[in-house]
C-alpha positions in Angstrom: 32.5 -20.8 46.1 30.4 -23.5 44.2 31.0 -23.2 40.3 29.5 -20.2 39.1 27.1 -20.3 36.1 26.5 -16.7 34.1 23.6 -16.9 31.6 21.3 -14.8 30.2 18.5 -13.7 32.4 14.9 -13.6 31.9 11.5 -12.6 33.2 11.3 -15.3 35.3 14.7 -13.9 37.4 12.7 -11.0 38.5 12.1 -11.7 41.9 15.8 -12.7 42.6 17.3 -9.6 40.9 14.7 -7.3 42.7 15.7 -8.9 45.8 19.5 -8.3 45.2 19.0 -4.8 44.0 16.4 -3.5 46.7 19.1 -4.2 48.9 21.2 -1.4 47.5 17.8 0.9 47.6 17.2 0.8 51.0 20.8 0.6 52.5 23.7 2.4 50.3 23.8 5.2 48.3 25.4 2.9 45.0 21.8 3.6 43.2 20.0 6.7 43.2 16.8 5.2 43.6 15.0 5.4 46.7 12.1 2.8 46.4 12.2 -0.6 46.2 11.4 -2.3 43.0 8.9 -5.3 43.2 9.4 -8.1 40.7 7.1 -6.8 37.9 9.0 -3.4 37.5 11.7 -5.5 37.6 10.7 -7.9 34.9 9.5 -4.5 33.0 13.3 -3.4 32.8 14.4 -6.8 32.0 12.0 -7.2 29.2 12.6 -3.5 28.0 16.6 -4.4 28.1 16.0 -7.7 25.7 13.4 -5.7 23.4 16.2 -3.8 22.9 18.5 -6.4 22.2 20.6 -4.9 25.4 21.9 -7.9 27.4 20.8 -8.9 31.1 22.9 -11.5 32.8 22.3 -13.5 35.8 24.7 -15.2 37.7 23.7 -18.3 39.9 25.6 -20.3 42.5 23.5 -23.7 42.8 20.6 -22.5 41.1 20.3 -19.3 43.2 20.8 -15.6 41.7 23.3 -14.1 43.7 24.6 -11.5 41.1 23.3 -9.7 37.4 24.8 -7.0 34.9 23.1 -5.6 32.2 23.9 -2.8 29.6 21.4 0.5 28.9 21.6 2.7 26.5 23.7 5.9 27.0 21.0 8.4 26.1 18.4 8.6 23.3 19.6 10.0 20.6 20.8 7.8 17.5 23.9 8.8 17.4 25.2 7.4 20.8 23.4 3.7 19.6 27.3 2.6 20.0 27.7 3.1 23.5 26.0 1.8 26.5 26.1 2.1 30.3 26.9 -0.9 32.4 25.6 -2.1 35.3 26.5 -4.9 37.9 25.3 -5.4 41.3 25.8 -8.5 43.5 24.2 -9.8 46.4 25.3 -8.3 49.7 27.4 -11.4 50.9 28.9 -12.1 47.3 31.6 -9.3 47.3 35.3 -9.6 47.2 34.7 -13.1 45.6 35.7 -12.4 42.0 32.0 -12.8 40.9 31.9 -9.5 39.6 34.8 -9.9 37.6 33.1 -13.0 36.2 29.7 -11.3 34.8 32.0 -8.9 33.0 34.1 -11.1 31.9 30.9 -12.5 30.0 29.1 -8.9 29.5 31.5 -7.2 27.9 32.1 -9.7 24.7 28.6 -9.6 23.9 28.3 -6.0 24.2 31.3 -5.9 21.3 29.9 -8.8 19.5 26.9 -6.7 18.9 28.6 -3.8 17.7 28.8 -1.6 20.6 31.8 0.0 20.6 32.0 2.2 24.2 30.7 0.9 27.2 30.8 3.6 30.5 30.0 2.9 34.2 28.4 5.4 36.4 30.0 4.9 40.0 28.6 6.6 43.4 31.3 7.8 45.1 33.2 6.6 46.7 32.9 2.8 46.0 36.5 1.2 45.8 35.2 -2.3 44.9 33.5 -1.1 41.6 36.3 1.6 41.1 38.5 -1.6 41.3 36.3 -3.9 39.1 36.0 -0.9 36.8 39.7 -0.5 36.2 40.4 -4.1 36.2 38.4 -4.2 32.8 40.1 -1.4 31.4 37.5 1.1 32.2 39.6 4.9 32.5 38.0 7.6 34.5 36.8 10.2 32.5 34.4 12.6 34.3 33.7 13.1 38.1 30.2 15.2 39.0 30.6 16.4 42.7 27.1 16.6 44.9 24.4 15.7 42.1 23.2 13.0 44.0 21.1 13.3 47.0 20.6 10.2 49.2 20.2 9.2 52.8 20.5 13.0 53.6 23.8 14.0 51.9 25.3 14.6 48.7 26.8 12.1 46.6 29.4 12.4 43.9 29.0 9.9 40.9 32.4 9.6 38.8 32.3 7.8 34.8 34.9 5.1 33.8 34.5 4.7 30.0 36.3 1.6 28.0 36.6 1.1 23.9 35.5 -2.2 23.1 
């Protein structure tokens, strides 16, 4: 694998990020969205996160975005302001190469520097790769919700992993 560059994402990355994300929308239960997201909508989401001072990162190989991660508010109430949900997505052909780890190696310290105390990862189950990634970074399973999502004609469990930064 060529050198991976992890950098802040911008709205200019929206089309590439939407392409990666839409694979998961169409083909998996990893995300509970059921309709593909266009570049304009993804640009809006990136802009919204950046406006809230929450990081969006893009991982590139040879100038091509092959993964991304971001943090979003955990809940809307003020008392939750030091907690975020973290999410990482990789292009479908990029799994198993350590790319998710490279992105989290950048994202988690950024969050700590911003004064975030708690990072949470919500994972549609089963998803051994995502569980392994989060546990590698010290996340511990704190919740398991059974059958809370319905996608692709089946009920899907969701687990939450938590780490204090």
